[in-house]
C-alpha positions as CSV (number, residue, x, y, z in Angstrom):
1,M,160.0,-103.9,155.3
2,T,162.0,-101.8,152.9
3,I,165.3,-101.7,151.0
4,N,167.1,-98.7,149.7
5,C,167.7,-98.9,145.9
6,K,169.6,-95.9,144.5
7,G,168.1,-93.6,147.1
8,E,164.5,-94.9,146.7
9,L,162.8,-97.0,149.4
10,V,161.3,-100.2,147.9
11,D,158.6,-101.7,150.1
12,L,158.9,-105.5,150.2
13,S,155.9,-106.0,152.5
14,S,154.1,-106.5,149.1
15,P,155.9,-109.2,147.2
16,K,158.1,-108.2,144.3
17,I,159.1,-110.0,141.1
18,M,162.7,-110.3,140.0
19,G,163.1,-111.3,136.3
20,I,166.2,-113.3,135.4
21,L,168.4,-112.2,132.5
22,N,171.4,-114.5,131.9
23,I,174.0,-113.4,129.4
24,T,175.9,-116.7,129.8
25,P,176.2,-119.2,127.0
26,N,175.7,-122.2,129.5
27,S,172.9,-121.4,132.0
28,F,170.7,-124.4,132.6
29,Y,167.5,-122.9,131.0
30,D,168.2,-119.7,129.1
31,G,171.9,-120.0,128.3
32,G,172.8,-118.5,125.0
33,K,169.3,-117.0,124.3
34,Y,170.3,-113.4,124.8
35,K,173.6,-112.6,122.9
36,T,172.9,-109.4,120.9
37,D,172.0,-106.0,122.2
38,K,168.6,-106.3,120.5
39,E,167.9,-109.7,122.2
40,I,168.9,-108.4,125.6
41,L,166.9,-105.2,125.3
42,N,163.8,-107.1,124.0
43,Q,163.9,-109.5,126.9
44,A,164.4,-106.8,129.4
45,E,161.5,-104.7,128.0
46,K,159.3,-107.8,127.9
47,M,159.9,-108.5,131.6
48,L,159.4,-104.9,132.6
49,N,156.2,-104.6,130.6
50,E,155.0,-107.8,132.3
51,G,155.5,-106.3,135.7
52,A,159.1,-107.1,136.9
53,D,160.2,-104.9,139.8
54,F,163.9,-105.9,139.4
55,I,166.0,-107.6,136.8
56,D,168.8,-109.9,138.0
57,L,171.7,-109.9,135.5
58,G,174.1,-112.8,135.5
59,A,177.3,-113.3,133.5
60,Y,178.6,-116.4,135.2
61,S,176.7,-119.6,135.3
62,T,176.5,-121.3,138.8
63,K,174.9,-124.5,137.7
64,P,176.7,-127.7,138.9
65,S,179.9,-128.2,136.9
66,A,179.7,-124.9,135.1
67,E,182.9,-123.9,133.5
68,F,185.3,-121.5,135.3
69,F,186.3,-118.2,133.8
70,S,188.1,-115.2,135.2
71,E,186.9,-112.2,137.1
72,E,188.2,-110.1,134.2
73,E,186.1,-112.0,131.7
74,E,183.0,-111.7,133.9
75,I,183.5,-107.9,134.1
76,F,184.1,-107.8,130.3
77,R,180.8,-109.6,129.8
78,I,178.6,-107.7,132.3
79,I,179.6,-104.0,132.2
80,P,178.5,-103.3,128.6
81,V,175.2,-104.9,129.3
82,I,174.6,-102.9,132.5
83,E,175.4,-99.7,130.5
84,L,173.1,-100.8,127.7
85,L,170.2,-101.6,130.0
86,L,170.4,-98.5,132.1
87,H,170.8,-96.2,129.1
88,T,167.6,-97.7,127.7
89,F,165.7,-98.1,131.0
90,P,167.2,-95.5,133.4
91,N,164.8,-96.2,136.2
92,L,165.5,-99.9,136.2
93,Y,166.5,-101.5,139.5
94,L,169.3,-103.9,138.3
95,S,170.5,-106.7,140.5
96,I,173.9,-108.3,139.7
97,D,174.3,-112.0,140.3
98,T,178.0,-112.5,141.3
99,F,180.1,-113.9,144.1
100,R,183.1,-111.7,143.2
101,A,183.8,-108.5,145.0
102,G,185.5,-106.9,142.0
103,V,182.5,-107.5,139.8
104,A,180.2,-106.2,142.4
105,K,182.2,-103.0,142.8
106,V,182.4,-102.0,139.1
107,S,178.8,-103.1,138.5
108,V,177.4,-100.8,141.2
109,E,179.7,-98.0,139.9
110,A,178.1,-98.6,136.5
111,G,174.6,-98.1,138.0
112,A,173.5,-101.5,139.4
113,A,171.3,-101.3,142.5
114,I,171.6,-104.7,144.3
115,I,174.2,-107.4,144.7
116,N,173.0,-111.0,144.6
117,D,175.7,-113.4,146.0
118,I,175.2,-117.1,146.0
119,S,177.9,-117.5,148.6
120,A,177.0,-114.8,151.2
121,G,180.6,-113.6,151.1
122,V,182.2,-117.0,151.6
123,L,183.8,-117.4,148.1
124,D,185.3,-114.0,148.1
125,Q,186.5,-112.6,151.4
126,E,186.4,-109.1,150.1
127,M,182.7,-109.2,149.2
128,I,181.2,-108.2,152.6
129,A,183.5,-105.1,153.0
130,T,182.9,-104.2,149.3
131,V,179.1,-104.3,149.7
132,A,179.3,-102.3,153.0
133,D,181.3,-99.6,151.2
134,L,178.9,-99.6,148.3
135,Q,175.9,-99.4,150.6
136,V,173.5,-101.4,148.4
137,P,171.1,-104.2,149.3
138,Y,172.7,-107.5,149.6
139,I,171.1,-110.9,148.8
140,M,172.9,-113.6,150.6
141,M,172.2,-117.2,149.7
142,H,172.7,-120.4,151.6
143,M,175.2,-122.8,149.9
144,R,177.9,-125.2,150.8
145,G,181.1,-125.5,148.8
146,N,181.1,-123.9,145.3
147,P,179.2,-124.7,142.1
148,K,181.6,-127.5,141.2
149,T,181.4,-129.2,144.6
150,M,178.1,-128.3,146.1
151,Q,176.1,-131.4,145.0
152,S,178.5,-133.6,147.0
153,M,177.9,-131.6,150.2
154,T,174.3,-132.6,151.1
155,D,174.9,-134.4,154.4
156,Y,172.7,-132.4,156.8
157,E,171.4,-133.8,160.1
158,D,168.7,-131.1,160.2
159,I,168.6,-128.9,157.1
160,L,166.4,-126.1,158.6
161,L,168.6,-125.9,161.7
162,E,171.8,-125.7,159.7
163,V,170.4,-123.2,157.2
164,R,169.3,-121.0,160.1
165,K,172.7,-121.4,161.8
166,Y,174.5,-120.4,158.5
167,F,172.3,-117.3,158.1
168,S,172.8,-116.3,161.7
169,E,176.6,-116.4,161.2
170,R,176.5,-114.6,157.9
171,I,174.1,-111.9,159.0
172,T,176.3,-111.2,162.1
173,V,179.3,-110.7,159.8
174,A,177.3,-108.4,157.4
175,R,175.9,-106.4,160.3
176,H,179.3,-106.0,161.8
177,A,180.5,-104.6,158.5
178,K,177.5,-102.1,158.5
179,I,175.5,-103.7,155.6
180,N,172.0,-102.2,156.2
181,D,169.8,-104.0,153.7
182,I,170.0,-107.8,153.8
183,I,167.8,-110.3,151.9
184,L,168.0,-114.0,152.5
185,D,167.8,-116.7,149.8
186,P,167.5,-120.3,151.1
187,G,169.4,-121.5,148.1
188,F,167.0,-124.0,146.5
189,G,169.0,-126.4,144.3
190,F,172.4,-125.5,145.8
191,A,174.0,-128.2,148.0
192,K,170.6,-129.8,148.6
193,T,169.0,-133.1,147.4
194,L,165.5,-133.1,145.9
195,S,163.9,-134.1,149.2
196,Q,165.9,-131.5,151.2
197,N,164.7,-128.8,148.8
198,Y,161.1,-129.7,149.5
199,E,161.7,-130.0,153.3
200,L,163.2,-126.5,153.2
201,M,160.2,-125.1,151.3
202,S,157.7,-126.8,153.6
203,K,159.3,-125.1,156.6
204,M,160.4,-121.9,155.0
205,E,158.4,-119.7,157.4
206,L,160.9,-120.7,160.1
207,L,163.3,-118.1,158.5
208,D,160.9,-115.4,159.8
209,V,163.0,-115.5,163.0
210,F,165.5,-113.2,161.3
211,D,162.9,-110.5,160.4
212,L,164.5,-110.0,157.0
213,P,163.1,-110.2,153.5
214,V,163.3,-113.6,151.8
215,L,163.9,-114.3,148.1
216,V,162.9,-117.6,146.6
217,G,164.4,-118.8,143.3
218,I,163.0,-122.1,142.1
219,S,162.2,-121.1,138.5
220,R,162.4,-124.2,136.2
221,K,165.0,-125.9,138.5
222,S,165.8,-129.6,138.8
223,M,163.8,-129.9,142.0
224,L,160.8,-129.5,139.7
225,Y,161.7,-131.2,136.5
226,N,163.3,-134.2,138.1
227,L,160.4,-134.7,140.4
228,L,157.9,-134.4,137.5
229,N,160.1,-136.4,135.0
230,T,160.2,-133.5,132.5
231,T,162.6,-130.8,131.3
232,P,163.3,-127.2,132.3
233,E,161.3,-126.1,129.2
234,Q,158.2,-127.9,130.4
235,A,158.5,-126.9,134.1
236,L,156.5,-123.6,134.1
237,N,153.4,-125.2,135.6
238,G,155.5,-126.7,138.4
239,T,157.3,-123.4,138.9
240,T,153.9,-121.6,139.3
241,V,152.7,-124.1,141.9
242,L,155.8,-123.8,144.0
243,N,155.9,-120.0,143.7
244,T,152.4,-120.0,145.1
245,V,153.5,-122.0,148.1
246,A,156.5,-119.7,148.5
247,L,154.3,-116.6,148.6
248,Q,152.0,-118.3,151.1
249,K,155.0,-119.0,153.3
250,G,156.1,-115.4,153.3
251,A,158.5,-114.9,150.3
252,N,159.1,-111.3,149.6
253,I,160.7,-111.6,146.2
254,L,160.2,-114.3,143.5
255,R,163.2,-114.7,141.2
256,V,161.8,-116.0,137.9
257,H,162.3,-116.6,134.2
258,D,158.6,-116.1,133.5
259,V,157.5,-112.7,134.9
260,K,153.9,-112.6,133.6
261,E,153.0,-115.9,135.3
262,A,154.7,-114.9,138.6
263,V,152.8,-111.5,138.6
264,Q,149.5,-113.3,138.0
265,T,150.3,-115.7,140.9
266,R,150.9,-112.8,143.2
267,E,147.8,-110.9,142.2
268,I,145.6,-114.0,142.7
269,L,147.0,-114.6,146.2
270,K,146.6,-110.9,147.0
271,Q,142.9,-111.0,146.0
272,L,142.4,-114.1,148.2
273,A,143.8,-112.2,151.2
274,I,141.1,-109.5,151.0
């Protein structure tokens, strides 16, 4: 199971780690931490040294009720950081967390390798065609509504059935457009209640029917800290436990704030499989 990143085949049959680098002032956990070039480069270097296979760069917070800002502002924020990171780490596989086709286009033209879209092309009708033209791997996530409305759209009769139906439809659209490399993200925390998140995790192996890589992003999310009556800052242990479950259920990529702990989790499970 491989994806093509900038002409190199990356094998996802061995799980990979994607480090999160948010350059937004209002992300739920790390918002505002990385504002200067030095802070950004130090964090990227730390994650790469700890074993990150990809870095996912986001310039627009998609937490519930996040403030809106324009596509032009998102581009203004993200392009200088892409250039900074790739100048310093030219072999970096950089993923761009955006639901806007215009941001995706200029980001890949600046050297990014992957597009990570929370809406699977629903929020911007130009996204699918844009990714097809760019011929980069495409992470498509399950979500209802948009970041401002998603938490009011959790009325599922059968969440696994509906998530699978959603992916079936979006994969068909992507394949018709000739997108080759597709990665599925179940969208933990997006348009799902706490119990729905755990039901989805408990049955995640049912996504194997698509025979596509699966990315899991639960790092320090509310499904952990609300359950444990704690905070994002104190949710690392819960993150590690649930990342362990995700790998056991077939996750190919873990998207995390804490790369070292995710790498250790992967290596322990790999040793147990011997």
